[in-house]
MARKE-82181 format. One record per residue (C-alpha): residue number from 1; z, x, y. Coordinates in nm, 4 decimals. Example, Ala and Ser with C-alpha at 12.3 -4.5 7.8 and 13.67 -1.06 7.14 Angstrom:
<rs>
r i: 1 | z: 0.7800 | x: 1.2300 | y: -0.4500
r i: 2 | z: 0.7140 | x: 1.3670 | y: -0.1060
</rs>
This chain:
<rs>
r i: 1 | z: 4.5286 | x: 13.7347 | y: 13.8616
r i: 2 | z: 4.3187 | x: 13.9238 | y: 14.1103
r i: 3 | z: 4.5099 | x: 14.0466 | y: 14.4347
r i: 4 | z: 4.2659 | x: 13.8995 | y: 14.6926
r i: 5 | z: 4.0041 | x: 13.6244 | y: 14.7166
r i: 6 | z: 3.7708 | x: 13.5727 | y: 14.9959
r i: 7 | z: 3.5800 | x: 13.2282 | y: 15.0267
r i: 8 | z: 3.3193 | x: 13.0934 | y: 15.2657
r i: 9 | z: 3.4126 | x: 12.7893 | y: 15.4463
r i: 10 | z: 3.1762 | x: 12.5851 | y: 15.2176
r i: 11 | z: 3.3393 | x: 12.7314 | y: 14.8977
r i: 12 | z: 3.6954 | x: 12.6506 | y: 15.0215
r i: 13 | z: 3.5951 | x: 12.2954 | y: 15.1167
r i: 14 | z: 3.4537 | x: 12.2496 | y: 14.7675
r i: 15 | z: 3.7637 | x: 12.3706 | y: 14.6030
r i: 16 | z: 3.9950 | x: 12.1644 | y: 14.8204
r i: 17 | z: 3.7702 | x: 11.8396 | y: 14.7536
r i: 18 | z: 3.7902 | x: 11.9177 | y: 14.3751
r i: 19 | z: 4.1798 | x: 11.9257 | y: 14.4280
r i: 20 | z: 4.1633 | x: 11.5935 | y: 14.5813
r i: 21 | z: 4.2359 | x: 11.7138 | y: 14.9226
r i: 22 | z: 3.9381 | x: 11.5473 | y: 15.0953
r i: 23 | z: 4.0973 | x: 11.5218 | y: 15.4463
r i: 24 | z: 4.1452 | x: 11.9067 | y: 15.4558
r i: 25 | z: 3.7915 | x: 11.9677 | y: 15.3045
r i: 26 | z: 3.6307 | x: 11.7409 | y: 15.5668
r i: 27 | z: 3.8255 | x: 11.9106 | y: 15.8514
r i: 28 | z: 3.6983 | x: 12.2574 | y: 15.7377
r i: 29 | z: 3.3334 | x: 12.1350 | y: 15.7366
r i: 30 | z: 3.3705 | x: 11.9916 | y: 16.0799
r i: 31 | z: 3.4270 | x: 12.3515 | y: 16.2119
r i: 32 | z: 3.0645 | x: 12.4146 | y: 16.1707
r i: 33 | z: 2.8990 | x: 12.0922 | y: 16.0874
r i: 34 | z: 2.8313 | x: 11.7811 | y: 16.2901
r i: 35 | z: 2.9192 | x: 11.4431 | y: 16.1253
r i: 36 | z: 2.7889 | x: 11.4748 | y: 15.7669
r i: 37 | z: 2.6240 | x: 11.2098 | y: 15.5704
r i: 38 | z: 2.7441 | x: 11.1716 | y: 15.1940
r i: 39 | z: 2.4217 | x: 11.3237 | y: 15.0726
r i: 40 | z: 2.4566 | x: 11.6092 | y: 15.3069
r i: 41 | z: 2.8148 | x: 11.6830 | y: 15.1867
r i: 42 | z: 2.6943 | x: 11.6772 | y: 14.8375
r i: 43 | z: 2.4353 | x: 11.9267 | y: 14.8885
r i: 44 | z: 2.6786 | x: 12.1666 | y: 15.0698
r i: 45 | z: 2.9304 | x: 12.1234 | y: 14.7731
r i: 46 | z: 2.6429 | x: 12.1921 | y: 14.5247
r i: 47 | z: 2.5462 | x: 12.5166 | y: 14.7057
r i: 48 | z: 2.9101 | x: 12.6134 | y: 14.7147
r i: 49 | z: 2.9435 | x: 12.5528 | y: 14.3483
r i: 50 | z: 2.6572 | x: 12.7585 | y: 14.2569
r i: 51 | z: 2.7847 | x: 13.0300 | y: 14.4739
r i: 52 | z: 3.1338 | x: 13.0201 | y: 14.3011
r i: 53 | z: 2.9705 | x: 13.0179 | y: 13.9630
r i: 54 | z: 2.7804 | x: 13.3234 | y: 14.0550
r i: 55 | z: 3.0867 | x: 13.4919 | y: 14.1436
r i: 56 | z: 3.2598 | x: 13.4071 | y: 13.7999
r i: 57 | z: 3.5267 | x: 13.1931 | y: 13.9875
r i: 58 | z: 3.4040 | x: 12.8507 | y: 13.8195
r i: 59 | z: 3.3114 | x: 12.7849 | y: 13.4613
r i: 60 | z: 3.0712 | x: 12.5304 | y: 13.3519
r i: 61 | z: 3.1587 | x: 12.2925 | y: 13.0559
r i: 62 | z: 2.8117 | x: 12.2180 | y: 12.9041
r i: 63 | z: 2.9519 | x: 11.9533 | y: 12.6956
r i: 64 | z: 3.1029 | x: 11.7568 | y: 12.9796
r i: 65 | z: 2.8557 | x: 11.8670 | y: 13.2356
r i: 66 | z: 3.1374 | x: 11.9566 | y: 13.4605
r i: 67 | z: 3.2557 | x: 12.2711 | y: 13.6531
r i: 68 | z: 3.6196 | x: 12.3934 | y: 13.6555
r i: 69 | z: 3.7874 | x: 12.6738 | y: 13.8362
r i: 70 | z: 3.8830 | x: 12.9676 | y: 13.6420
r i: 71 | z: 4.2561 | x: 12.9611 | y: 13.5595
r i: 72 | z: 4.3624 | x: 13.2159 | y: 13.8193
r i: 73 | z: 4.1653 | x: 13.0190 | y: 14.0851
r i: 74 | z: 4.3303 | x: 12.6969 | y: 13.9631
r i: 75 | z: 4.6788 | x: 12.8497 | y: 14.0076
r i: 76 | z: 4.5926 | x: 12.9693 | y: 14.3443
r i: 77 | z: 4.4717 | x: 12.6281 | y: 14.4742
r i: 78 | z: 4.7607 | x: 12.4429 | y: 14.3161
r i: 79 | z: 4.9832 | x: 12.6526 | y: 14.5402
r i: 80 | z: 4.7597 | x: 12.6386 | y: 14.8430
r i: 81 | z: 4.7089 | x: 12.2696 | y: 14.8250
r i: 82 | z: 5.0684 | x: 12.1605 | y: 14.7363
r i: 83 | z: 5.3103 | x: 12.4378 | y: 14.8259
r i: 84 | z: 5.6803 | x: 12.3703 | y: 14.7966
r i: 85 | z: 5.7458 | x: 12.6109 | y: 15.0932
r i: 86 | z: 5.4985 | x: 12.6634 | y: 15.3857
r i: 87 | z: 5.5453 | x: 12.9225 | y: 15.6469
r i: 88 | z: 5.3381 | x: 12.9218 | y: 15.9703
r i: 89 | z: 5.2821 | x: 13.2596 | y: 16.1534
r i: 90 | z: 5.1317 | x: 13.2708 | y: 16.4974
r i: 91 | z: 5.0675 | x: 13.5228 | y: 16.7582
r i: 92 | z: 4.9597 | x: 13.4445 | y: 17.1148
r i: 93 | z: 4.8102 | x: 13.7493 | y: 17.2622
r i: 94 | z: 4.7973 | x: 13.7157 | y: 17.6471
r i: 95 | z: 4.6144 | x: 14.0402 | y: 17.7196
r i: 96 | z: 4.3069 | x: 13.9478 | y: 17.5091
r i: 97 | z: 4.3601 | x: 13.5645 | y: 17.5486
r i: 98 | z: 4.3526 | x: 13.4927 | y: 17.1711
r i: 99 | z: 4.5608 | x: 13.3136 | y: 16.9266
r i: 100 | z: 4.6032 | x: 13.4341 | y: 16.5641
r i: 101 | z: 4.7492 | x: 13.2145 | y: 16.2932
r i: 102 | z: 4.8215 | x: 13.2701 | y: 15.9210
r i: 103 | z: 5.0252 | x: 13.1121 | y: 15.6476
r i: 104 | z: 5.2502 | x: 13.2069 | y: 15.3488
r i: 105 | z: 5.2900 | x: 12.9487 | y: 15.0714
r i: 106 | z: 5.5355 | x: 12.9467 | y: 14.7837
r i: 107 | z: 5.5541 | x: 12.7415 | y: 14.4757
r i: 108 | z: 5.8096 | x: 12.8481 | y: 14.2110
r i: 109 | z: 5.7532 | x: 13.2203 | y: 14.1211
r i: 110 | z: 5.4232 | x: 13.2424 | y: 14.3102
r i: 111 | z: 5.3578 | x: 13.3334 | y: 14.6617
r i: 112 | z: 5.0195 | x: 13.3559 | y: 14.8442
r i: 113 | z: 4.9101 | x: 13.4192 | y: 15.1990
r i: 114 | z: 4.6145 | x: 13.2556 | y: 15.3578
r i: 115 | z: 4.4380 | x: 13.3467 | y: 15.6865
r i: 116 | z: 4.0994 | x: 13.2874 | y: 15.8460
r i: 117 | z: 4.0359 | x: 13.4667 | y: 16.1691
r i: 118 | z: 3.7040 | x: 13.3098 | y: 16.2613
r i: 119 | z: 3.6977 | x: 12.9776 | y: 16.0719
r i: 120 | z: 3.4230 | x: 13.0934 | y: 15.8584
r i: 121 | z: 3.5723 | x: 13.3507 | y: 15.6049
r i: 122 | z: 3.8929 | x: 13.2483 | y: 15.4432
r i: 123 | z: 4.1198 | x: 13.4933 | y: 15.2644
r i: 124 | z: 4.3842 | x: 13.4209 | y: 15.0162
r i: 125 | z: 4.6128 | x: 13.6871 | y: 14.8553
r i: 126 | z: 4.8361 | x: 13.6704 | y: 14.5672
r i: 127 | z: 5.1822 | x: 13.8291 | y: 14.6809
r i: 128 | z: 5.4861 | x: 13.9602 | y: 14.5006
r i: 129 | z: 5.8254 | x: 13.8805 | y: 14.6331
r i: 130 | z: 5.8596 | x: 14.2469 | y: 14.7766
r i: 131 | z: 5.5299 | x: 14.2266 | y: 14.9565
r i: 132 | z: 5.6162 | x: 13.9234 | y: 15.1628
r i: 133 | z: 5.7605 | x: 14.0950 | y: 15.4718
r i: 134 | z: 5.4717 | x: 14.3446 | y: 15.4967
r i: 135 | z: 5.2312 | x: 14.0587 | y: 15.4635
r i: 136 | z: 5.3942 | x: 13.8547 | y: 15.7325
r i: 137 | z: 5.3710 | x: 14.1495 | y: 15.9605
r i: 138 | z: 5.0050 | x: 14.1898 | y: 15.8741
r i: 139 | z: 4.9216 | x: 13.8201 | y: 15.9262
r i: 140 | z: 5.0905 | x: 13.8410 | y: 16.2727
r i: 141 | z: 4.9308 | x: 14.1718 | y: 16.3531
r i: 142 | z: 5.2586 | x: 14.3180 | y: 16.4675
r i: 143 | z: 5.4124 | x: 14.6564 | y: 16.4437
r i: 144 | z: 5.7888 | x: 14.6741 | y: 16.4639
r i: 145 | z: 5.8295 | x: 14.9456 | y: 16.7111
r i: 146 | z: 6.0936 | x: 15.2107 | y: 16.8057
r i: 147 | z: 6.2716 | x: 15.0492 | y: 17.1079
r i: 148 | z: 6.2003 | x: 15.2063 | y: 17.4532
r i: 149 | z: 6.4865 | x: 15.0094 | y: 17.5883
r i: 150 | z: 6.7763 | x: 15.1037 | y: 17.3724
r i: 151 | z: 7.0877 | x: 14.8972 | y: 17.4826
r i: 152 | z: 7.3412 | x: 14.7048 | y: 17.2740
r i: 153 | z: 7.2297 | x: 14.3676 | y: 17.3897
r i: 154 | z: 7.2821 | x: 14.0499 | y: 17.2063
r i: 155 | z: 7.3325 | x: 13.7193 | y: 17.3849
r i: 156 | z: 7.3367 | x: 13.3663 | y: 17.3047
r i: 157 | z: 7.0856 | x: 13.1226 | y: 17.4822
r i: 158 | z: 7.1063 | x: 12.7479 | y: 17.4743
r i: 159 | z: 6.7858 | x: 12.5568 | y: 17.3628
r i: 160 | z: 6.6911 | x: 12.4364 | y: 17.7136
r i: 161 | z: 6.6680 | x: 12.7972 | y: 17.8398
r i: 162 | z: 6.4607 | x: 12.8949 | y: 17.5521
r i: 163 | z: 6.2272 | x: 12.6135 | y: 17.6250
r i: 164 | z: 6.1820 | x: 12.7501 | y: 17.9638
r i: 165 | z: 6.1240 | x: 13.1145 | y: 17.8811
r i: 166 | z: 5.7659 | x: 13.0950 | y: 18.0162
r i: 167 | z: 5.9068 | x: 12.9720 | y: 18.3460
r i: 168 | z: 6.1561 | x: 13.2480 | y: 18.3579
r i: 169 | z: 5.8584 | x: 13.5050 | y: 18.3430
r i: 170 | z: 5.7202 | x: 13.3566 | y: 18.6623
r i: 171 | z: 6.0407 | x: 13.3118 | y: 18.8609
r i: 172 | z: 6.1714 | x: 13.5860 | y: 19.0858
r i: 173 | z: 6.4349 | x: 13.8226 | y: 18.9165
r i: 174 | z: 6.7064 | x: 13.6628 | y: 19.1333
r i: 175 | z: 6.6246 | x: 13.3104 | y: 19.0418
r i: 176 | z: 6.5839 | x: 13.3913 | y: 18.6704
r i: 177 | z: 6.9098 | x: 13.5956 | y: 18.6692
r i: 178 | z: 7.1019 | x: 13.3054 | y: 18.8214
r i: 179 | z: 6.9837 | x: 13.0762 | y: 18.5470
r i: 180 | z: 7.0759 | x: 13.3180 | y: 18.2727
r i: 181 | z: 7.4215 | x: 13.3912 | y: 18.4193
r i: 182 | z: 7.4850 | x: 13.0099 | y: 18.4567
r i: 183 | z: 7.4230 | x: 12.9861 | y: 18.0886
r i: 184 | z: 7.6696 | x: 13.2699 | y: 18.0011
r i: 185 | z: 7.4413 | x: 13.5849 | y: 17.9904
r i: 186 | z: 7.6006 | x: 13.8982 | y: 18.1244
r i: 187 | z: 7.4440 | x: 13.9853 | y: 18.4779
r i: 188 | z: 7.3528 | x: 14.3460 | y: 18.3643
r i: 189 | z: 7.1795 | x: 14.1913 | y: 18.0394
r i: 190 | z: 7.0124 | x: 13.9236 | y: 18.2342
r i: 191 | z: 6.8600 | x: 14.1753 | y: 18.4860
r i: 192 | z: 6.7317 | x: 14.3944 | y: 18.1954
r i: 193 | z: 6.5716 | x: 14.1161 | y: 18.0020
r i: 194 | z: 6.4094 | x: 13.9548 | y: 18.3037
r i: 195 | z: 6.2594 | x: 14.2726 | y: 18.4298
r i: 196 | z: 6.1208 | x: 14.3426 | y: 18.0832
r i: 197 | z: 5.9687 | x: 14.0024 | y: 18.0054
r i: 198 | z: 5.7741 | x: 14.0221 | y: 18.3298
r i: 199 | z: 5.5534 | x: 14.2668 | y: 18.1289
r i: 200 | z: 5.5107 | x: 14.0245 | y: 17.8204
r i: 201 | z: 5.2079 | x: 14.1166 | y: 17.6092
r i: 202 | z: 5.2320 | x: 13.8634 | y: 17.3063
r i: 203 | z: 5.4578 | x: 13.5893 | y: 17.1721
r i: 204 | z: 5.4911 | x: 13.5418 | y: 16.8043
r i: 205 | z: 5.6476 | x: 13.2509 | y: 16.6256
r i: 206 | z: 5.7343 | x: 13.2254 | y: 16.2600
r i: 207 | z: 5.8416 | x: 12.8827 | y: 16.1350
r i: 208 | z: 5.8766 | x: 12.6810 | y: 15.8139
r i: 209 | z: 5.6938 | x: 12.3465 | y: 15.7789
r i: 210 | z: 5.8324 | x: 12.0708 | y: 15.5776
r i: 211 | z: 5.6511 | x: 11.7396 | y: 15.4870
r i: 212 | z: 5.8607 | x: 11.4308 | y: 15.4946
r i: 213 | z: 5.8333 | x: 11.1286 | y: 15.2629
r i: 214 | z: 5.5975 | x: 10.9592 | y: 15.5152
r i: 215 | z: 5.3867 | x: 11.2601 | y: 15.5677
r i: 216 | z: 5.5403 | x: 11.3799 | y: 15.8830
r i: 217 | z: 5.5430 | x: 11.7495 | y: 15.9284
r i: 218 | z: 5.8633 | x: 11.8890 | y: 16.0793
r i: 219 | z: 5.9525 | x: 12.2464 | y: 16.1836
r i: 220 | z: 6.2576 | x: 12.3394 | y: 15.9809
r i: 221 | z: 6.3650 | x: 12.6891 | y: 16.0471
r i: 222 | z: 6.2096 | x: 12.9921 | y: 16.2287
r i: 223 | z: 6.2279 | x: 13.2518 | y: 16.5067
r i: 224 | z: 6.0405 | x: 13.3827 | y: 16.8024
r i: 225 | z: 5.9415 | x: 13.7403 | y: 16.9035
r i: 226 | z: 5.8613 | x: 13.8448 | y: 17.2597
r i: 227 | z: 5.6590 | x: 14.1625 | y: 17.2823
r i: 228 | z: 5.6526 | x: 14.3410 | y: 17.6270
r i: 229 | z: 5.5130 | x: 14.6727 | y: 17.7498
r i: 230 | z: 5.8332 | x: 14.8311 | y: 17.6654
r i: 231 | z: 6.0153 | x: 14.6592 | y: 17.3703
r i: 232 | z: 6.0436 | x: 14.3551 | y: 17.1492
r i: 233 | z: 6.2872 | x: 14.0754 | y: 17.1636
r i: 234 | z: 6.3865 | x: 13.8402 | y: 16.8846
r i: 235 | z: 6.5094 | x: 13.4794 | y: 16.9430
r i: 236 | z: 6.6655 | x: 13.3407 | y: 16.6179
r i: 237 | z: 6.7992 | x: 12.9895 | y: 16.5891
r i: 238 | z: 7.1689 | x: 12.9835 | y: 16.5001
r i: 239 | z: 7.2367 | x: 12.6271 | y: 16.3829
r i: 240 | z: 7.1501 | x: 12.5094 | y: 16.0332
r i: 241 | z: 6.9381 | x: 12.2297 | y: 16.1809
r i: 242 | z: 6.6914 | x: 12.0359 | y: 16.0065
r i: 243 | z: 6.4533 | x: 12.0614 | y: 16.2785
r i: 244 | z: 6.3244 | x: 12.3773 | y: 16.4717
r i: 245 | z: 6.0825 | x: 12.2350 | y: 16.7157
r i: 246 | z: 6.2165 | x: 12.3270 | y: 17.0599
r i: 247 | z: 6.1372 | x: 11.9991 | y: 17.1953
r i: 248 | z: 6.3419 | x: 11.8133 | y: 16.9371
r i: 249 | z: 6.6567 | x: 12.0331 | y: 16.9525
r i: 250 | z: 6.9405 | x: 11.9263 | y: 17.1621
r i: 251 | z: 7.1121 | x: 12.1202 | y: 17.4340
r i: 252 | z: 7.3950 | x: 12.2231 | y: 17.2006
r i: 253 | z: 7.1421 | x: 12.4214 | y: 16.9811
r i: 254 | z: 7.1585 | x: 12.7814 | y: 17.0440
r i: 255 | z: 6.9632 | x: 13.1030 | y: 16.9820
r i: 256 | z: 7.0502 | x: 13.4626 | y: 16.9617
r i: 257 | z: 6.8710 | x: 13.7085 | y: 17.1773
r i: 258 | z: 6.8566 | x: 14.0637 | y: 17.0570
r i: 259 | z: 6.6072 | x: 14.3652 | y: 17.0156
r i: 260 | z: 6.3778 | x: 14.3416 | y: 16.7154
r i: 261 | z: 6.4289 | x: 14.5594 | y: 16.4297
r i: 262 | z: 6.3040 | x: 14.5660 | y: 16.0629
r i: 263 | z: 6.6317 | x: 14.4268 | y: 15.9473
r i: 264 | z: 6.6578 | x: 14.1196 | y: 16.1565
r i: 265 | z: 6.2805 | x: 14.0553 | y: 16.1105
r i: 266 | z: 6.3376 | x: 14.0474 | y: 15.7276
r i: 267 | z: 6.6612 | x: 13.8500 | y: 15.7530
r i: 268 | z: 6.4761 | x: 13.5931 | y: 15.9691
r i: 269 | z: 6.1996 | x: 13.5725 | y: 15.7005
r i: 270 | z: 6.4632 | x: 13.5311 | y: 15.4122
r i: 271 | z: 6.6161 | x: 13.2319 | y: 15.5907
r i: 272 | z: 6.2812 | x: 13.0523 | y: 15.5575
r i: 273 | z: 6.2719 | x: 13.0666 | y: 15.1828
r i: 274 | z: 6.6104 | x: 12.9005 | y: 15.1479
r i: 275 | z: 6.5655 | x: 12.5427 | y: 15.0629
</rs>
């Protein structure tokens, strides 16, 4: 299997339609096309099929007069279309006012990553297990830095405080400090953390998505990273909860707050692949 595949929006929509995922295929086409008639969609898919044939990613069965994905592409899209584990990675870059997303999918012994930075070009990579952490950092566009604030800070924050992290950034140091102290954070740690998050550049989230029997998607496990001008903080969910979405966690749910390292990033990723 090739390491990396790049598809146009139309090619990806064609392959998803072939794999009976018409809703996803339609949503992709809507990125650049207005409401399409059936005949217009057929023309787009026909052009995409010719392109994939020219790139040797499809084969044509003359007897059946049908096209089929090459075996490697078939494997790739079986994972992409129906993964057993789906990881969503997102970066909110406040300095440049952009949001970047990517996915890692797993099915059995296979892992792939998927990303489209502009909605038009879509990249899918075949990954080995030992490449997962490096690819996660690549999708997030994050470098785990040497900490400029080097203190032994590890605290526990309740869910309702984590939900209000954005508000803590806007409050005065004294107001924010009172909130953190009321929730068990040491005064010296509260002051260091609050002063630092005033310089927040980006917030990253890494979460596992699970689809329930009725089609509902829930956020099952995950962690956040706050990147400031001086350091990086990681907020990891402590409970073995079935739901990670902050708005759905109760007040007894807690998070650890500590400085980011290669070790706790990889440990956070590992937990997402445990069923």
